[in-house]
VEXVO-33772 format. One line per 2 residues: number of its first residue (from 1); for each residue x, y, z of C-alpha. Coordinates in Angstrom, 2 decimals. Layout:
N
NUM	X/Y/Z; ...
//
This chain:
344
1	0.01/-0.32/0.09; 2.67/2.14/0.76
3	4.52/2.03/-2.76; 0.94/2.83/-4.46
5	0.64/5.29/-2.26; 4.23/7.04/-2.70
7	3.44/6.09/-7.08; 0.47/8.26/-7.01
9	2.09/11.19/-4.88; 5.29/10.90/-7.36
11	2.58/10.95/-10.40; 1.39/14.16/-8.85
13	4.57/16.13/-8.17; 5.66/14.80/-11.94
15	2.52/16.67/-13.54; 3.63/19.79/-11.32
17	6.99/19.37/-12.74; 5.27/19.28/-16.19
19	3.07/22.47/-15.55; 6.29/24.44/-14.21
21	8.24/23.74/-17.58; 5.08/25.00/-19.42
23	4.10/21.26/-20.78; 0.48/19.90/-20.63
25	0.12/17.29/-18.09; -1.82/13.78/-19.52
27	-5.53/13.78/-17.90; -6.68/10.83/-16.10
29	-9.53/9.48/-18.29; -12.63/11.02/-17.50
31	-11.15/14.25/-16.84; -11.32/17.13/-19.42
33	-9.86/20.00/-19.77; -13.38/21.89/-18.61
35	-13.02/19.28/-15.46; -9.23/20.37/-14.55
37	-10.55/24.02/-14.36; -13.52/23.17/-12.49
39	-11.62/21.34/-9.70; -8.83/24.10/-9.78
41	-11.90/26.67/-9.07; -13.51/24.87/-6.48
43	-9.89/24.22/-5.04; -9.13/27.78/-4.91
45	-12.25/28.45/-3.02; -11.67/26.31/-0.31
47	-8.09/27.51/0.05; -9.18/31.56/0.54
49	-12.05/30.67/2.90; -10.31/28.35/5.17
51	-9.98/30.37/8.58; -6.14/31.67/10.19
53	-6.62/28.83/13.03; -6.98/26.08/9.93
55	-10.07/24.99/10.35; -13.35/25.71/7.69
57	-16.48/26.11/8.82; -19.72/25.03/7.07
59	-22.28/28.29/6.23; -25.88/26.62/6.11
61	-28.59/25.87/7.57; -27.34/22.65/9.67
63	-24.48/25.05/11.53; -20.80/25.21/10.99
65	-19.45/21.67/12.07; -15.63/22.61/11.86
67	-13.79/19.57/12.94; -16.22/17.72/10.22
69	-15.47/20.34/7.37; -11.87/20.50/8.30
71	-11.68/16.94/7.36; -13.42/16.81/4.13
73	-11.75/19.72/2.94; -8.33/18.04/3.92
75	-9.23/14.85/2.07; -10.39/17.37/-1.00
77	-6.90/18.65/-0.98; -4.91/15.72/-0.38
79	-6.77/14.12/-3.52; -5.01/17.18/-5.48
81	-2.04/15.35/-4.65; -1.02/17.57/-1.30
83	0.60/16.44/1.76; 1.70/19.18/5.01
85	4.88/19.43/2.94; 4.17/18.80/-0.85
87	2.03/20.27/-3.16; 0.39/24.04/-3.81
89	-1.51/23.69/-1.29; 0.72/22.08/1.39
91	0.45/24.83/3.77; -3.77/24.59/4.00
93	-3.25/20.94/4.37; -0.80/21.89/7.55
95	-2.96/24.28/8.99; -5.95/21.71/8.81
97	-3.79/19.29/10.21; -2.66/21.25/13.15
99	-6.42/22.53/14.23; -7.60/18.82/14.13
101	-4.55/17.57/16.52; -5.28/20.40/18.48
103	-9.38/19.29/18.42; -8.06/15.55/19.64
105	-8.80/15.38/23.57; -7.20/13.48/26.16
107	-10.09/10.52/26.00; -9.60/10.22/22.11
109	-12.61/12.14/20.88; -11.85/14.83/18.28
111	-14.26/17.48/18.19; -15.01/21.27/19.30
113	-17.10/21.86/22.46; -19.83/23.99/21.50
115	-18.91/23.61/17.53; -20.13/19.93/16.71
117	-23.42/19.26/18.18; -22.85/15.92/16.62
119	-19.24/14.98/17.34; -19.32/11.69/16.01
121	-19.69/12.84/12.38; -16.51/14.90/12.26
123	-15.06/12.28/14.69; -15.10/9.74/11.92
125	-14.13/12.06/8.92; -11.15/13.79/11.17
127	-9.97/10.29/11.76; -10.41/9.08/7.97
129	-8.44/12.34/7.09; -5.68/11.95/9.34
131	-5.32/7.81/8.99; -5.27/8.87/4.88
133	-2.47/12.11/5.63; -0.64/9.27/7.91
135	0.61/7.07/5.39; 2.02/10.72/3.57
137	3.80/12.26/6.13; 7.63/12.41/5.95
139	8.62/13.45/9.30; 9.05/11.18/11.91
141	7.58/13.45/14.70; 4.48/14.45/13.10
143	4.01/10.88/12.32; 4.11/9.70/15.84
145	1.72/12.67/17.03; -0.81/11.83/14.37
147	-0.43/8.01/15.15; -1.10/8.68/18.75
149	-4.46/10.81/18.37; -5.56/7.98/15.73
151	-4.89/5.37/18.46; -7.20/7.30/20.95
153	-9.70/8.19/18.13; -9.94/4.06/17.85
155	-10.29/2.82/20.86; -12.82/6.26/21.51
157	-14.68/4.65/18.65; -14.31/1.06/20.25
159	-15.86/2.70/23.48; -18.96/4.28/21.74
161	-20.35/1.19/19.73; -23.59/0.20/20.77
163	-24.88/-3.07/22.06; -26.21/-3.44/18.36
165	-22.72/-2.90/16.95; -23.42/1.02/15.14
167	-22.64/4.61/16.71; -24.95/7.61/17.20
169	-24.75/11.45/17.03; -22.79/11.31/20.32
171	-19.94/9.51/22.17; -21.95/8.54/24.79
173	-25.38/7.97/23.29; -25.31/3.95/23.40
175	-27.56/3.62/20.61; -27.31/3.99/16.56
177	-27.82/4.84/12.96; -26.62/4.42/10.10
179	-24.88/7.19/8.73; -22.81/7.61/11.30
181	-22.09/3.69/11.70; -20.78/3.80/8.22
183	-18.53/7.01/8.92; -17.04/4.86/11.93
185	-16.70/1.57/9.70; -14.76/3.67/6.71
187	-12.37/5.46/9.50; -11.39/2.05/11.41
189	-10.62/0.70/7.80; -8.49/3.56/6.93
191	-6.68/3.00/10.15; -6.22/-0.71/9.77
193	-4.76/0.12/6.51; -1.87/1.83/7.51
195	-1.68/0.20/10.31; -3.21/1.64/13.36
197	-4.50/-1.06/15.34; -8.28/-1.86/15.60
199	-9.95/-4.41/16.84; -11.20/-6.99/14.82
201	-14.24/-7.75/16.63; -15.55/-3.84/16.28
203	-15.32/-4.08/12.87; -17.22/-7.17/12.76
205	-20.04/-6.03/14.68; -20.63/-3.08/12.65
207	-20.77/-4.90/9.37; -23.20/-7.43/11.27
209	-25.01/-4.32/12.04; -25.24/-3.03/8.16
211	-26.21/-6.63/7.60; -29.05/-6.97/9.56
213	-30.19/-3.22/8.57; -30.81/-4.49/5.05
215	-34.28/-4.65/4.05; -35.50/-7.33/1.45
217	-35.79/-5.05/-1.50; -31.73/-4.70/-1.02
219	-31.94/-1.49/0.82; -30.91/-0.19/4.13
221	-32.72/1.77/6.23; -32.38/3.92/9.01
223	-31.50/2.23/11.77; -31.04/-1.67/12.54
225	-33.82/-1.12/15.20; -36.56/-0.08/12.65
227	-37.51/-3.28/11.82; -40.53/-1.61/9.64
229	-38.13/1.12/8.37; -37.82/2.27/4.80
231	-34.94/1.47/2.37; -32.79/4.72/1.97
233	-30.55/4.68/-1.24; -28.03/7.29/0.52
235	-27.36/5.17/3.51; -27.45/2.14/0.87
237	-24.77/3.93/-1.16; -22.68/4.42/1.83
239	-23.39/0.87/3.18; -21.67/-0.59/-0.37
241	-18.88/1.46/0.20; -18.01/-0.42/3.57
243	-18.44/-4.03/1.84; -16.05/-3.22/-1.03
245	-13.67/-1.08/2.00; -13.70/-5.04/3.32
247	-12.80/-6.72/-0.15; -16.04/-8.12/-0.34
249	-16.80/-7.22/-4.00; -18.98/-10.23/-4.88
251	-20.81/-9.99/-1.74; -24.61/-11.06/-2.27
253	-25.38/-8.34/0.16; -23.38/-6.07/-1.50
255	-24.52/-6.83/-5.29; -28.48/-6.71/-3.64
257	-27.58/-2.81/-2.61; -25.98/-2.25/-5.80
259	-28.99/-3.14/-7.61; -31.23/-0.90/-5.37
261	-28.88/1.96/-5.99; -28.95/1.86/-9.49
263	-33.00/3.18/-10.53; -32.89/5.49/-7.87
265	-29.45/7.11/-7.75; -29.28/9.01/-10.82
267	-26.52/11.93/-12.24; -28.46/14.67/-11.50
269	-30.85/13.45/-8.47; -31.16/11.00/-5.56
271	-34.54/9.53/-4.82; -35.10/10.47/-1.01
273	-32.96/13.49/-1.40; -29.05/13.98/0.50
275	-27.91/13.71/-3.27; -24.22/14.99/-2.35
277	-24.20/12.78/0.51; -25.72/9.58/-1.69
279	-23.08/10.51/-4.80; -20.07/10.83/-2.33
281	-20.19/7.39/-1.59; -21.90/5.86/-4.76
283	-19.22/7.46/-6.74; -16.56/5.69/-4.73
285	-18.47/2.50/-4.74; -18.14/2.74/-8.85
287	-15.21/3.50/-8.91; -13.26/0.81/-7.21
289	-15.69/-1.78/-8.50; -17.49/-1.56/-12.10
291	-15.68/0.12/-14.66; -18.43/-0.49/-16.93
293	-21.04/1.48/-15.18; -18.54/3.97/-14.05
295	-17.36/5.06/-17.67; -21.28/5.30/-18.12
297	-22.07/7.39/-14.72; -18.96/9.77/-14.21
299	-18.94/11.82/-17.33; -22.52/12.55/-16.72
301	-22.62/13.40/-12.97; -19.03/15.16/-13.56
303	-20.98/17.27/-16.03; -24.03/17.67/-13.70
305	-21.73/19.00/-11.30; -19.65/21.17/-13.28
307	-22.88/22.91/-14.68; -24.03/23.67/-11.00
309	-20.77/24.78/-9.56; -21.21/28.64/-8.91
311	-19.48/31.76/-10.27; -17.19/31.52/-7.11
313	-15.98/28.33/-7.54; -17.96/26.72/-4.89
315	-20.76/24.46/-4.38; -23.83/24.58/-2.33
317	-26.37/21.84/-2.08; -28.21/23.47/0.92
319	-26.27/21.84/3.68; -23.71/24.42/3.10
321	-20.71/25.51/0.63; -17.80/23.62/2.52
323	-19.49/20.40/2.79; -21.05/20.85/-1.00
325	-17.91/22.11/-2.33; -15.71/19.27/-0.47
327	-17.77/16.44/-1.67; -18.06/17.44/-5.04
329	-14.53/17.83/-5.47; -13.83/14.26/-3.90
331	-15.91/13.00/-6.28; -14.75/15.00/-9.40
333	-11.04/13.89/-8.48; -11.47/10.12/-7.85
335	-10.01/9.47/-11.17; -6.68/10.94/-10.23
337	-6.51/7.60/-7.58; -5.09/9.39/-5.01
339	-6.27/8.33/-1.50; -5.81/4.48/-0.86
341	-9.17/4.03/1.08; -10.42/5.01/-2.99
343	-8.50/3.60/-5.01; -8.89/0.88/-7.61
//
């Protein structure tokens, strides 16, 4: 994995050198010159909206959520080939990393009191960001600091798991729901992939939670306890990523979930709402698993997102500008194959 990651970073740095020499770098399949301009505009928007303390705060009706938004924006910049020391947005990634490390509490929870009303979302996304960054960190002291924070963060996730195997909005809730559970599962998988110890029983219990949350139509309901709950396309797409992250590409459960999603998650809309969230995970699932469906899906979603990008380079899906811009950039940059958790 380390070698793959190193080669990915080398490819981006080589492209940057080509640009500096005036050469035109080769774009990956699916990335048109117009899409590259759209990505650059989105990244520039994130760069100029970062706060002086290194954070990003969402501007929308759901609140700022600085830990979650900083993590998502940071992931979007990692996918551009940046680290804390390399790349055109290295200073922004470095400040974001410092902000998240300063947000880690002694008990392991990564959050900002008074600013994160549902901290387990931010916790999960920050663990995902820091663990992906961990494999790129060259400074030994910095790597150890990140590893120590991740170790405590994983322990916090393990302690917070409900009896059913899921997680809820806060670390002491002792109940669960699907979207928070999926956020923790992907974060745990990312940690395990880079060598941070994760109890196998925790992941096994979480995957069993998703299995028991699947309805007969293949969709995933909001929570396992809602036995008659309706299937939700957005959460179902996210669950597919969890199966695929676990290497279960031929799982009958994943196949049923994908069949459920195909007619409900369209390139320009998602049945049941939460369109950006749904496509964030649906795009990942298609990219890592099914080239034929991906090749049909991505150009349509790419062009739709380019069409709704705002003049200042941002996107806004109703949740907020930083959230939507970060998610849009991650979808558009998937063909660069940068993050191990989202690699083919």
